[in-house]
C-alpha positions as CSV (number, residue, x, y, z in Angstrom):
1,P,47.9,-22.1,87.0
2,A,46.3,-25.1,87.6
3,L,45.4,-26.5,91.0
4,P,47.4,-29.1,91.9
5,W,45.9,-32.6,92.9
6,L,46.0,-35.3,95.3
7,G,46.8,-38.7,94.3
8,T,46.9,-40.0,90.8
9,W,45.6,-38.4,88.2
10,N,43.2,-40.5,85.7
11,A,44.8,-39.9,82.3
12,N,43.3,-42.5,80.4
13,S,40.8,-40.1,78.3
14,T,42.2,-37.0,75.8
15,G,41.4,-33.8,77.0
16,I,39.1,-31.0,76.0
17,I,39.2,-29.6,72.6
18,C,39.8,-26.0,71.9
19,A,36.6,-23.4,71.1
20,Q,35.7,-23.5,67.3
21,V,33.5,-23.5,64.7
22,M,34.0,-27.3,63.5
23,H,34.5,-28.1,59.5
24,A,31.3,-30.0,58.9
25,P,29.5,-30.6,55.7
26,E,26.6,-28.5,56.7
27,P,25.1,-25.3,54.6
28,E,25.6,-22.9,57.4
29,G,29.5,-23.9,57.7
30,G,29.8,-26.3,60.6
31,Y,28.8,-26.1,64.0
32,Y,30.3,-24.7,67.6
33,T,32.4,-27.1,69.8
34,G,35.3,-27.0,72.6
35,N,36.0,-24.9,75.3
36,E,38.1,-21.8,76.2
37,D,39.9,-23.9,78.9
38,C,41.9,-26.4,76.3
39,L,45.3,-26.2,77.0
40,Y,46.1,-29.7,77.1
41,L,48.5,-32.3,75.4
42,N,48.6,-36.0,75.5
43,V,51.3,-38.2,76.2
44,F,51.7,-41.7,74.7
45,V,54.2,-44.0,76.3
46,P,54.7,-47.5,75.4
47,G,53.2,-50.4,77.5
48,K,56.2,-52.0,77.9
49,I,59.8,-50.0,77.6
50,V,62.5,-52.8,76.9
51,D,65.1,-50.8,78.3
52,S,64.2,-48.5,81.1
53,T,67.9,-46.8,81.1
54,R,67.4,-45.5,77.7
55,A,65.8,-42.2,77.0
56,L,63.1,-42.8,74.2
57,D,62.9,-40.1,71.2
58,V,59.9,-37.9,71.3
59,I,57.4,-37.2,68.5
60,V,55.4,-34.2,68.9
61,H,52.7,-33.5,66.5
62,I,50.8,-30.5,65.7
63,H,47.2,-30.7,64.4
64,G,46.5,-29.0,61.3
65,G,42.8,-27.1,60.4
66,G,43.6,-24.0,58.9
67,L,44.6,-22.5,62.2
68,M,40.5,-22.4,62.7
69,F,39.8,-26.0,64.0
70,G,41.1,-29.5,64.9
71,S,42.7,-30.6,68.1
72,S,45.0,-32.8,69.2
73,N,42.3,-35.8,69.1
74,S,42.7,-35.5,65.4
75,Y,44.5,-37.2,62.3
76,A,47.3,-38.4,64.3
77,G,47.3,-40.6,67.1
78,P,49.9,-43.3,68.9
79,N,48.0,-46.4,66.9
80,Y,50.8,-47.1,64.4
81,L,54.0,-46.0,66.8
82,M,53.0,-47.8,70.4
83,D,54.8,-50.9,69.1
84,T,58.0,-49.2,68.4
85,D,60.4,-47.4,71.3
86,V,58.9,-44.1,71.0
87,I,57.0,-41.4,72.9
88,V,54.2,-39.5,71.0
89,V,52.6,-36.3,72.0
90,T,50.2,-34.6,70.5
91,I,48.8,-30.6,71.8
92,N,46.1,-28.4,71.7
93,Y,46.7,-24.2,70.9
94,R,43.7,-21.9,70.5
95,L,42.3,-21.4,67.1
96,G,40.4,-18.8,65.1
97,I,39.6,-15.5,67.0
98,L,40.9,-16.6,70.4
99,G,43.8,-17.8,68.9
100,F,45.2,-15.3,66.1
101,L,42.9,-12.0,66.6
102,S,45.4,-9.2,66.5
103,T,45.2,-5.3,67.0
104,E,49.0,-5.3,65.4
105,D,50.0,-3.3,68.8
106,E,51.3,-4.0,72.4
107,I,47.6,-4.5,73.2
108,L,47.0,-7.6,71.4
109,P,50.1,-8.5,69.4
110,G,48.6,-12.1,67.9
111,N,50.0,-15.5,67.3
112,N,48.5,-16.2,70.6
113,G,48.1,-20.0,69.1
114,M,51.6,-19.9,68.1
115,K,52.7,-19.1,72.0
116,D,50.4,-22.0,73.2
117,Q,52.5,-24.2,70.9
118,V,55.8,-22.6,72.2
119,F,54.3,-23.2,75.9
120,A,53.8,-26.8,75.4
121,L,56.9,-27.6,73.6
122,K,58.6,-26.0,76.9
123,W,56.6,-28.1,79.0
124,I,57.8,-31.4,76.9
125,R,61.6,-30.3,77.4
126,D,60.9,-29.8,81.2
127,H,58.7,-32.9,82.1
128,I,58.9,-35.6,79.1
129,K,61.7,-37.1,81.3
130,S,59.5,-38.1,83.6
131,F,57.6,-40.4,80.9
132,G,60.7,-41.8,79.9
133,G,61.4,-39.4,76.9
134,N,64.7,-37.8,75.8
135,P,64.0,-33.9,75.8
136,E,67.0,-33.5,73.4
137,S,65.6,-35.9,70.6
138,V,62.1,-34.0,70.1
139,T,60.9,-34.1,66.4
140,L,58.1,-31.7,65.5
141,T,55.4,-33.0,62.7
142,G,52.4,-31.2,61.7
143,L,49.6,-31.7,58.6
144,S,48.6,-28.7,56.7
145,A,48.4,-25.8,59.1
146,G,50.4,-28.2,61.3
147,G,53.0,-28.3,58.6
148,A,52.9,-25.1,58.6
149,S,53.6,-24.3,62.2
150,V,56.3,-26.9,62.2
151,H,58.2,-24.7,59.8
152,L,57.1,-21.5,61.7
153,H,58.7,-22.9,64.7
154,Y,62.4,-22.7,62.6
155,F,61.8,-18.7,62.4
156,S,60.7,-18.0,65.9
157,P,63.6,-17.1,68.7
158,L,61.0,-18.1,70.9
159,S,61.4,-21.9,69.7
160,K,65.2,-22.2,69.2
161,G,66.5,-25.4,71.2
162,L,62.9,-26.7,72.0
163,F,63.2,-29.3,68.9
164,A,66.1,-31.2,67.1
165,R,64.4,-31.5,63.8
166,G,60.6,-31.4,62.2
167,V,58.6,-33.0,59.2
168,S,56.1,-30.8,57.9
169,F,53.3,-32.7,55.8
170,S,51.6,-30.7,53.4
171,G,52.1,-27.3,54.5
172,N,55.0,-24.5,55.2
173,A,55.6,-20.9,56.5
174,L,55.8,-19.7,53.0
175,V,51.9,-20.4,51.7
176,P,50.0,-17.4,50.9
177,W,47.1,-18.1,53.4
178,V,49.6,-18.6,56.7
179,L,50.1,-15.1,57.1
180,Q,47.1,-12.8,57.8
181,D,46.2,-10.0,55.6
182,K,44.8,-6.6,57.5
183,P,44.8,-8.0,61.1
184,L,43.6,-4.8,62.7
185,L,40.7,-4.2,60.1
186,K,39.5,-7.7,60.9
187,A,39.4,-7.0,64.4
188,K,37.6,-3.7,63.8
189,L,35.1,-5.7,61.4
190,L,34.6,-8.5,64.2
191,G,34.2,-6.1,67.1
192,A,31.8,-4.3,65.4
193,H,29.8,-7.7,64.8
194,M,29.6,-8.5,68.2
195,G,28.5,-4.9,69.1
196,C,32.2,-3.4,70.2
197,T,32.5,-0.1,68.6
198,Y,35.9,0.8,67.8
199,K,37.5,3.9,69.4
200,N,41.2,2.4,70.2
201,T,42.4,-0.8,70.9
202,Q,42.6,-0.9,74.6
203,D,38.5,-0.2,74.6
204,L,37.8,-2.7,71.7
205,I,39.6,-5.9,73.6
206,E,38.2,-4.8,76.8
207,C,34.8,-4.9,74.7
208,L,35.5,-8.4,73.4
209,K,36.3,-9.7,77.1
210,Q,33.0,-9.1,78.4
211,R,31.3,-11.2,75.4
212,P,30.9,-15.1,76.1
213,T,33.2,-17.5,74.2
214,R,30.8,-18.8,72.0
215,Q,29.6,-15.9,70.6
216,I,33.5,-14.6,69.7
217,V,34.3,-18.1,68.5
218,E,31.0,-18.2,66.1
219,S,31.5,-14.3,64.8
220,I,34.2,-15.7,62.5
221,R,31.0,-16.5,60.0
222,I,30.8,-13.5,58.7
223,M,34.3,-13.5,57.0
224,R,33.4,-16.6,55.6
225,P,30.8,-15.8,52.8
226,W,30.6,-19.3,51.3
227,L,31.0,-22.2,53.9
228,F,34.6,-22.4,55.0
229,N,36.0,-20.2,52.4
230,P,38.4,-18.3,52.9
231,F,39.8,-21.3,54.3
232,S,41.7,-19.4,56.9
233,P,40.2,-15.4,57.7
234,L,42.7,-15.3,60.5
235,G,46.3,-16.5,60.7
236,V,49.6,-15.6,61.9
237,V,51.1,-12.0,62.2
238,I,54.7,-10.2,61.9
239,E,54.1,-8.8,65.1
240,K,54.5,-5.2,66.2
241,G,54.8,-3.7,69.4
242,S,55.2,-6.7,71.2
243,K,58.5,-7.5,73.7
244,N,58.0,-11.1,73.0
245,K,57.6,-11.8,69.2
246,F,56.7,-15.1,67.9
247,L,57.6,-14.0,64.5
248,A,59.2,-10.4,64.1
249,E,59.8,-10.6,59.9
250,H,58.5,-12.0,56.9
251,P,59.6,-16.0,56.8
252,Y,60.4,-15.0,52.9
253,I,63.1,-12.4,54.3
254,L,64.0,-15.1,56.8
255,V,64.7,-17.6,54.3
256,K,66.5,-15.4,51.8
257,E,68.8,-14.2,54.5
258,G,69.5,-17.4,56.3
259,R,68.0,-16.6,59.6
260,F,66.7,-19.6,60.9
261,Y,67.0,-22.5,63.2
262,D,69.6,-25.1,61.7
263,V,68.1,-28.3,62.3
264,P,66.8,-31.0,59.8
265,W,63.6,-30.2,58.0
266,I,61.4,-32.4,55.6
267,T,58.5,-31.4,53.7
268,S,56.2,-32.8,51.5
269,L,53.0,-32.4,49.3
270,T,49.7,-34.1,49.9
271,S,48.4,-35.6,46.3
272,E,45.6,-33.7,44.7
273,E,45.2,-31.0,47.7
274,G,44.8,-28.6,45.2
275,L,41.1,-30.0,44.4
276,Y,39.9,-28.1,47.8
277,P,37.3,-26.6,48.2
278,A,36.1,-28.0,44.7
279,A,36.0,-31.8,46.3
280,E,33.5,-30.5,49.1
281,R,31.0,-30.4,46.3
282,S,31.2,-34.2,45.9
283,I,28.3,-35.9,46.9
284,N,30.3,-38.0,49.5
285,F,31.1,-34.9,51.4
286,F,28.7,-32.4,50.8
287,P,25.3,-33.8,50.3
288,Y,23.2,-31.0,49.1
289,D,21.7,-30.0,45.8
290,S,23.3,-27.1,43.4
291,E,20.1,-25.1,44.1
292,S,20.5,-25.4,48.2
293,V,24.1,-24.0,47.4
294,R,22.8,-21.1,45.5
295,V,19.8,-20.1,48.3
296,V,22.8,-19.7,51.0
297,I,25.0,-18.1,48.9
298,A,22.2,-15.4,47.8
299,A,21.0,-15.1,51.4
300,R,24.9,-14.1,52.5
């Protein structure tokens, strides 16, 4: 746990972002940034609360980025909401290998990033009153992977009762890239890339713990043969052997059987999102000629 401090904490700047390979227009697929110590959230409160006796509605935003990159500082902030009586909270969660690696057993069940989100929601439930917020009126919002995250919380027993409604912007639990395919195989491949020979899952994870954060995070490049594709090589798993499962069954089954948290949900689609990744070839975003791209692909 974090150590307590004396006096007043200066919270006028946003927190550290989680370790990741940023999505950026580079032939090698982005650059490393962030830190392993990253589980922070931002709370934005109106400068002048008209009625201090009324607890304000709370909007919690979960950032997108394919569960691989992004932060609480990206995409959404308080800019258009602080002239209304609402509190905005944006959260970080572990990404990529640190957030979604799984050995499909009790050693590393997976979904650490989603459990970070649950932890943030519990913190909001317990402390948002101190900021003038109403813990009984929390709306989850999210974009892309954040939208999928919002939807996934409807299916998790860990999230029940932590929010009153949700809005998913272009992303939900049923899109094919959300659930991870062959998690243990991917863990073995990533371990081998970092010199961790597979004997059993316990030894594999102990070996990975000895590797620097940057080496672990950047090893995801081996699963992206062309720029950022596949977009989300690691993702949410259906947990096996865990006593504290975030997701115990496939969302399709849970939807079909009506087993989900029954509170309002709005979902939407982003116009022309299907153009990705072709749109990255545009001169505005990806300023490399076709020969440069051919050389990069050939080198992989």
